[in-house]
NUMIGU-847981 format. One record per residue (C-alpha): residue in one letter; chain; x, y, z. Coordinates in pm, 1 decimal. Layout:
BEGIN
[A A [X Y Z]],
...
***
This chain:
BEGIN
[X A [1.3 -0.9 1.2]],
[X A [293.7 238.8 80.9]],
[X A [449.8 137.1 -249.5]],
[X A [114.8 251.3 -444.8]],
[X A [99.3 569.4 -238.5]],
[X A [463.5 651.7 -311.1]],
[X A [414.0 589.4 -687.2]],
[X A [84.0 788.2 -696.8]],
[X A [246.9 1091.6 -518.1]],
[X A [543.5 1082.6 -776.1]],
[X A [350.2 1131.6 -1087.1]],
[X A [458.9 1481.2 -1116.3]],
[X A [821.5 1369.8 -1096.5]],
[X A [962.8 1264.6 -1441.4]],
[X A [1245.0 1051.3 -1293.7]],
[X A [996.2 857.7 -1084.7]],
[X A [766.0 803.4 -1373.6]],
[X A [1057.6 643.3 -1574.4]],
[X A [1141.5 410.3 -1294.3]],
[X A [778.4 298.2 -1259.4]],
[X A [750.0 221.5 -1629.2]],
[X A [1077.6 25.4 -1628.3]],
[X A [938.7 -170.4 -1317.9]],
[X A [624.8 -252.3 -1526.0]],
[X A [821.3 -369.9 -1818.0]],
[X A [1029.5 -601.5 -1595.4]],
[X A [712.5 -738.6 -1442.5]],
[X A [561.5 -803.1 -1773.4]],
[X A [877.4 -978.0 -1898.7]],
[X A [879.1 -1195.4 -1587.2]],
[X A [516.5 -1281.6 -1629.4]],
[X A [560.4 -1353.0 -1995.2]],
[X A [857.1 -1582.2 -1905.1]],
[X A [642.2 -1775.1 -1649.0]],
[X A [355.0 -1815.6 -1897.7]],
[X A [600.2 -1947.9 -2169.5]],
[X A [759.6 -2185.3 -1914.7]],
[X A [417.4 -2300.2 -1812.6]],
[X A [317.6 -2338.3 -2181.8]],
[X A [630.9 -2528.7 -2268.9]],
[X A [578.0 -2747.2 -1960.8]],
[X A [221.0 -2864.6 -2069.2]],
[X A [298.7 -2832.5 -2454.4]],
[X A [615.5 -3019.5 -2580.4]],
[X A [670.9 -2766.7 -2877.4]],
[X A [964.1 -2963.3 -2999.0]],
[X A [762.8 -3284.3 -3029.3]],
[X A [474.5 -3104.7 -3183.2]],
[X A [721.4 -2960.5 -3452.7]],
[X A [873.5 -3309.6 -3515.0]],
[X A [525.3 -3453.3 -3565.7]],
[X A [437.5 -3179.8 -3820.8]],
[X A [762.5 -3234.7 -3999.4]],
[X A [686.9 -3612.6 -4025.7]],
[X A [346.6 -3537.5 -4172.9]],
[X A [162.8 -3656.4 -3862.7]],
[X A [-84.3 -3422.9 -3725.0]],
[X A [-108.5 -3411.0 -3346.6]],
[X A [-308.3 -3116.4 -3201.3]],
[X A [-177.8 -2906.9 -2915.6]],
[X A [-481.9 -2990.3 -2726.8]],
[X A [-413.6 -3361.1 -2746.8]],
[X A [-66.7 -3298.3 -2609.0]],
[X A [-183.0 -3092.0 -2326.0]],
[X A [-458.9 -3368.0 -2251.5]],
[X A [-169.9 -3631.1 -2225.4]],
[X A [18.1 -3420.3 -1995.6]],
[X A [-290.8 -3367.8 -1764.2]],
[X A [-341.7 -3751.8 -1781.8]],
[X A [27.1 -3791.2 -1667.1]],
[X A [127.9 -3949.4 -2001.8]],
[X A [469.9 -3860.4 -2152.9]],
[X A [373.0 -3747.1 -2500.9]],
[X A [679.0 -3881.9 -2663.1]],
[X A [597.2 -4247.4 -2545.1]],
[X A [297.0 -4235.2 -2790.9]],
[X A [387.1 -3966.7 -3042.2]],
[X A [716.9 -4137.0 -3145.8]],
[X A [555.2 -4479.8 -3213.3]],
[X A [282.8 -4298.3 -3400.5]],
[X A [520.7 -4133.3 -3618.9]],
[X A [679.8 -4469.3 -3690.9]],
[X A [351.6 -4644.2 -3762.8]],
[X A [243.3 -4361.5 -4005.5]],
[X A [572.8 -4377.8 -4194.1]],
[X A [523.2 -4760.6 -4226.2]],
[X A [183.7 -4712.6 -4377.9]],
[X A [-17.2 -4843.6 -4067.5]],
[X A [-351.7 -4693.8 -3996.8]],
[X A [-314.3 -4638.8 -3613.7]],
[X A [-477.7 -4356.9 -3428.1]],
[X A [-333.1 -4179.6 -3114.2]],
[X A [-639.5 -4272.7 -2922.1]],
[X A [-571.3 -4649.3 -2971.9]],
[X A [-218.5 -4607.6 -2861.9]],
[X A [-321.5 -4409.7 -2558.9]],
[X A [-575.8 -4671.1 -2466.3]],
[X A [-317.7 -4961.9 -2496.3]],
[X A [-71.4 -4744.4 -2294.0]],
[X A [-320.9 -4686.7 -2002.9]],
[X A [-406.1 -5063.1 -2001.5]],
[X A [-42.2 -5144.2 -1905.8]],
[X A [92.1 -5234.0 -2262.5]],
[X A [405.0 -5163.5 -2437.6]],
[X A [319.6 -4945.5 -2728.5]],
[X A [661.8 -4924.7 -2891.7]],
[X A [684.9 -5306.1 -2891.0]],
[X A [348.2 -5343.6 -3047.8]],
[X A [425.8 -5099.8 -3328.0]],
[X A [750.2 -5280.7 -3414.8]],
[X A [559.8 -5608.8 -3415.9]],
[X A [305.7 -5470.7 -3651.2]],
[X A [571.1 -5321.1 -3880.5]],
[X A [757.8 -5647.9 -3880.7]],
[X A [430.3 -5850.2 -3957.1]],
[X A [351.3 -5604.0 -4245.3]],
[X A [694.0 -5654.2 -4395.1]],
[X A [671.5 -6031.6 -4362.8]],
[X A [302.3 -6044.4 -4516.5]],
[X A [151.4 -6175.8 -4192.8]],
[X A [-194.4 -6042.4 -4124.2]],
[X A [-203.9 -5895.5 -3771.6]],
[X A [-447.3 -5624.5 -3677.3]],
[X A [-370.5 -5382.5 -3392.5]],
[X A [-638.2 -5542.5 -3173.7]],
[X A [-468.3 -5883.8 -3199.3]],
[X A [-125.9 -5749.9 -3135.6]],
[X A [-233.8 -5543.2 -2830.2]],
[X A [-410.6 -5849.7 -2681.7]],
[X A [-98.2 -6063.0 -2721.0]],
[X A [104.0 -5782.5 -2551.2]],
[X A [-134.8 -5751.8 -2272.8]],
[X A [-137.3 -6131.2 -2226.6]],
[X A [220.8 -6107.8 -2114.0]],
[X A [380.9 -6236.8 -2431.9]],
[X A [655.6 -6075.9 -2643.1]],
[X A [454.9 -6003.2 -2965.7]],
[X A [768.7 -5883.7 -3150.4]],
[X A [947.1 -6206.3 -3073.6]],
[X A [641.2 -6402.2 -3175.5]],
[X A [640.1 -6238.2 -3513.5]],
[X A [1012.0 -6295.0 -3558.3]],
[X A [971.1 -6660.5 -3458.6]],
[X A [686.9 -6690.1 -3718.9]],
[X A [920.2 -6572.5 -3979.7]],
[X A [1227.3 -6750.3 -3861.5]],
[X A [1161.9 -7077.6 -3677.0]],
[X A [1322.6 -7151.6 -3354.7]],
[X A [1487.5 -7476.6 -3241.7]],
[X A [1416.6 -7613.6 -2905.8]],
[X A [1655.7 -7875.4 -2770.3]],
[X A [1503.1 -8124.9 -2526.6]],
[X A [1696.0 -8259.9 -2230.2]],
[X A [1810.3 -8626.4 -2248.3]],
[X A [1514.5 -8853.9 -2206.9]],
[X A [1581.5 -9196.8 -2080.1]],
[X A [1339.1 -9477.1 -2205.4]],
[X A [1356.2 -9857.9 -2175.5]],
[X A [1282.6 -10099.1 -2471.3]],
[X A [1099.7 -10437.9 -2422.3]],
[X A [1426.7 -10625.8 -2406.6]],
[X A [1523.9 -10435.0 -2090.5]],
[X A [1802.5 -10196.0 -2246.7]],
[X A [1789.0 -9829.4 -2151.6]],
[X A [1822.2 -9573.6 -2432.1]],
[X A [1900.9 -9210.3 -2381.0]],
[X A [1776.1 -8986.6 -2658.8]],
[X A [1800.1 -8615.3 -2713.9]],
[X A [1584.5 -8432.7 -2978.1]],
[X A [1592.3 -8091.2 -3142.3]],
[X A [1230.7 -7958.3 -3222.8]],
[X A [1195.1 -7689.8 -3492.5]],
[X A [883.8 -7483.3 -3409.5]],
[X A [716.3 -7170.9 -3557.5]],
[X A [491.4 -6930.1 -3368.7]],
[X A [115.8 -6978.2 -3432.7]],
[X A [-27.6 -6628.4 -3416.8]],
[X A [-383.7 -6738.3 -3400.5]],
[X A [-320.4 -6963.8 -3080.9]],
[X A [-62.5 -6726.2 -2919.6]],
[X A [-314.8 -6599.1 -2666.8]],
[X A [-421.2 -6890.1 -2444.2]],
[X A [-178.0 -7141.4 -2586.7]],
[X A [80.3 -7321.1 -2385.7]],
[X A [456.7 -7253.7 -2412.2]],
[X A [780.7 -7424.3 -2476.6]],
[X A [763.8 -7640.1 -2153.0]],
[X A [458.3 -7825.2 -2294.4]],
[X A [632.2 -7895.5 -2630.1]],
[X A [927.3 -8037.8 -2449.4]],
[X A [719.9 -8244.7 -2213.4]],
[X A [510.4 -8391.6 -2509.7]],
[X A [813.3 -8471.3 -2711.0]],
[X A [977.0 -8647.9 -2408.2]],
[X A [647.7 -8849.8 -2379.0]],
[X A [663.2 -8947.2 -2742.9]],
[X A [1016.2 -9074.0 -2708.0]],
[X A [929.9 -9287.2 -2411.8]],
[X A [634.9 -9417.9 -2590.1]],
[X A [824.2 -9517.2 -2899.4]],
[X A [1116.1 -9675.9 -2724.9]],
[X A [906.5 -9857.5 -2481.9]],
[X A [689.9 -10011.6 -2764.5]],
[X A [995.1 -10131.1 -2939.1]],
[X A [1072.5 -10505.3 -2906.1]],
[X A [1447.5 -10447.5 -2903.3]],
[X A [1661.7 -10134.8 -2856.3]],
[X A [1846.2 -10226.1 -3179.5]],
[X A [1534.4 -10136.6 -3381.0]],
[X A [1545.0 -9773.0 -3235.9]],
[X A [1924.3 -9750.0 -3299.2]],
[X A [1879.6 -9875.8 -3667.5]],
[X A [1586.5 -9632.6 -3740.2]],
[X A [1595.2 -9330.1 -3505.2]],
[X A [1327.9 -9166.1 -3740.8]],
[X A [1065.9 -9404.8 -3583.0]],
[X A [1072.5 -9139.7 -3279.9]],
[X A [1031.2 -8853.3 -3510.9]],
[X A [730.5 -9021.7 -3708.2]],
[X A [565.4 -9137.8 -3389.9]],
[X A [579.5 -8785.9 -3222.4]],
[X A [473.6 -8608.6 -3540.7]],
[X A [176.6 -8834.0 -3598.9]],
[X A [43.9 -8769.9 -3239.2]],
[X A [-15.8 -8402.7 -3304.0]],
[X A [164.8 -8269.8 -3003.5]],
[X A [139.7 -7916.9 -3106.5]],
[X A [-241.6 -7913.2 -3029.4]],
[X A [-331.8 -7642.8 -2792.1]],
[X A [8.7 -7479.5 -2791.4]],
[X A [121.1 -7148.1 -2926.3]],
[X A [366.8 -7304.9 -3175.7]],
[X A [352.8 -7526.1 -3478.7]],
[X A [595.0 -7806.4 -3499.4]],
[X A [777.6 -7825.7 -3816.6]],
[X A [1014.5 -8112.2 -3760.8]],
[X A [1162.4 -8324.1 -3493.5]],
[X A [1528.0 -8443.2 -3527.1]],
[X A [1697.3 -8694.2 -3313.7]],
[X A [2027.5 -8540.8 -3224.7]],
[X A [2183.6 -8827.8 -3022.0]],
[X A [2081.7 -9184.8 -2904.9]],
[X A [2305.8 -9360.4 -2638.2]],
[X A [2273.8 -9709.2 -2490.1]],
[X A [2241.6 -9696.5 -2112.8]],
[X A [2208.8 -9970.6 -1851.4]],
[X A [2066.8 -10315.6 -1889.3]],
[X A [1769.9 -10255.2 -1677.6]],
[X A [1604.2 -10589.9 -1742.5]],
[X A [1914.1 -10781.5 -1619.7]],
[X A [1929.6 -10562.3 -1310.7]],
[X A [1565.3 -10626.6 -1236.1]],
[X A [1615.7 -10999.6 -1273.2]],
[X A [1909.0 -10987.8 -1044.9]],
[X A [1703.7 -10785.5 -787.3]],
[X A [1429.1 -11031.0 -822.1]],
[X A [1664.2 -11322.3 -772.1]],
[X A [1807.7 -11168.1 -461.1]],
[X A [1468.8 -11095.4 -330.0]],
[X A [1347.9 -11466.5 -385.8]],
[X A [1681.6 -11586.3 -208.5]],
[X A [1607.1 -11372.6 87.7]],
[X A [1241.3 -11506.0 99.5]],
[X A [1373.1 -11871.8 79.7]],
[X A [1626.4 -11798.0 337.4]],
[X A [1366.6 -11648.6 567.6]],
[X A [1138.2 -11944.0 502.3]],
[X A [1421.6 -12182.4 575.0]],
[X A [1513.5 -12003.2 898.4]],
[X A [1144.6 -12012.1 1011.8]],
[X A [1135.3 -12388.0 949.4]],
[X A [1461.4 -12430.2 1135.4]],
[X A [1324.3 -12214.4 1429.4]],
[X A [1006.8 -12441.0 1425.6]],
[X A [1226.1 -12764.9 1433.7]],
[X A [1436.8 -12627.1 1724.6]],
[X A [1116.5 -12545.4 1907.5]],
[X A [971.5 -12895.6 1843.6]],
[X A [1300.1 -13046.8 1953.9]],
[X A [1278.1 -12862.3 2289.2]],
[X A [921.6 -12973.4 2326.8]],
[X A [1036.1 -13332.9 2282.0]],
[X A [1310.9 -13285.8 2528.8]],
[X A [1066.4 -13153.1 2774.4]],
[X A [813.0 -13445.5 2709.5]],
[X A [1111.8 -13698.0 2760.7]],
[X A [1191.0 -13516.5 3094.9]],
[X A [826.3 -13546.3 3185.5]],
[X A [814.6 -13909.3 3099.4]],
[X A [1125.5 -13988.6 3315.3]],
[X A [983.0 -13793.8 3587.2]],
[X A [676.3 -14026.0 3558.5]],
[X A [903.6 -14326.2 3557.4]],
[X A [1078.6 -14218.2 3869.2]],
[X A [742.9 -14142.0 4023.4]],
[X A [625.1 -14506.4 3936.6]],
[X A [950.2 -14659.5 4059.2]],
[X A [912.1 -14476.0 4391.6]],
[X A [563.6 -14670.0 4434.0]],
[X A [728.1 -15006.7 4388.0]],
[X A [873.7 -15036.7 4742.5]],
[X A [551.6 -14918.2 4895.4]],
[X A [352.5 -15175.0 4699.8]],
[X A [607.7 -15448.7 4796.5]],
[X A [583.2 -15345.7 5165.5]],
[X A [203.7 -15345.8 5145.9]],
[X A [221.3 -15702.8 4990.1]],
[X A [445.9 -15833.4 5264.9]],
[X A [205.7 -15684.5 5544.9]],
[X A [-98.3 -15835.9 5378.9]],
[X A [59.0 -16166.1 5324.5]],
[X A [32.6 -16151.7 4943.6]],
[X A [408.9 -16210.3 4907.4]],
[X A [630.8 -16425.3 5119.0]],
[X A [990.8 -16365.6 5238.5]],
[X A [1118.8 -16622.5 4982.2]],
[X A [946.3 -16440.5 4695.7]],
[X A [1118.0 -16129.2 4800.7]],
[X A [1458.2 -16296.4 4814.8]],
[X A [1390.6 -16444.8 4463.9]],
[X A [1309.0 -16099.5 4323.6]],
[X A [1623.6 -15959.4 4470.5]],
[X A [1829.6 -16234.8 4322.8]],
[X A [1666.7 -16177.8 3974.2]],
[X A [1747.9 -15809.2 4000.2]],
[X A [2126.4 -15885.0 4090.8]],
[X A [2136.5 -16144.9 3826.1]],
[X A [2011.0 -15884.1 3569.0]],
[X A [2259.5 -15612.6 3681.3]],
[X A [2550.8 -15869.5 3661.4]],
[X A [2442.6 -15948.2 3306.9]],
[X A [2428.5 -15582.5 3204.1]],
[X A [2764.6 -15514.4 3348.2]],
[X A [2922.9 -15811.7 3162.9]],
[X A [2753.6 -15701.9 2841.8]],
[X A [2900.5 -15349.7 2875.7]],
[X A [3247.3 -15476.0 2949.9]],
[X A [3261.8 -15715.0 2654.4]],
[X A [3113.5 -15446.8 2404.1]],
[X A [3366.6 -15331.7 2133.3]],
[X A [3444.7 -14953.4 2180.3]],
[X A [3396.8 -14714.7 1876.0]],
[X A [3603.7 -14413.8 1864.3]],
[X A [3426.6 -14070.3 1811.1]],
[X A [3699.3 -13917.3 1627.0]],
[X A [3960.3 -14015.0 1370.1]],
[X A [4338.7 -13967.8 1403.7]],
[X A [4492.5 -13662.5 1251.6]],
[X A [4621.2 -13852.8 948.0]],
[X A [4254.8 -13960.9 858.4]],
[X A [4326.1 -14335.8 924.7]],
[X A [4186.8 -14572.3 1199.3]],
***
């Protein structure tokens, strides 16, 4: 307020009027500089001039609108210039929509240009859908023009004769643009080719048939149509290497024989244990019988004493019984003394 009052009071002074006019000029220059800076901030003038020089009309309002939507204009304008120079009918609105959806605009335009140069029909909608699906659309177009060779890992398979074969294949594939969205990838191709190798080798009578004709594997795999539902088209399958591995059949037979031997040994051990147990039972039964004999012999004196008391046996009968027992013992002793002795062991030299 004091500045305005001072300026108003100094209108009659020429020097003060000149200073005031200079001040207003400086303020106008600063204001113009600020306006130009704000204009250049929202309107990329150099990019607009570049688009006009390339024959692509991009309005200043569109550039300002992209700035307000927090989109860098060069991300869309440069691919648009590239597409128009290549003869593609692409609008800025489609590119902006694809960019806001999270797509890579420059990669899609490069893929469309490559497809046009290779005479591959690919509209912008399909290319943008492939890009939004997470696949590299430019690489897909390049693989459609130049097929890719996929090398499978070593696949082990066993023929009917028990010989193991280790095979490695090289699969030549080409991108199928129509099935690129929703189709399976390289892992499925590798898995299916490995399955075909195992099937072919496993159905062969001998491993020599496969070694003599490796193309049997290629024919079997190609006839199965393994590229169904995938994003690729199988052009050829070449067997790179076939090696002979282990004799699995012989090893299995050896393992089976070893298992049978162990089973037989276990059964024999079971029978031996049962025999030992039966022997112990018999020994126990013998001891039981001997105990009964001893018990019965202990009853004999009692019976003789009772017979003597009751008069059923006389004294002479008793003496005759004793004489009979003594005579029997003497005969047993004489028989043992005159019996020839049989040695249990042989001499060291093996002669008797």
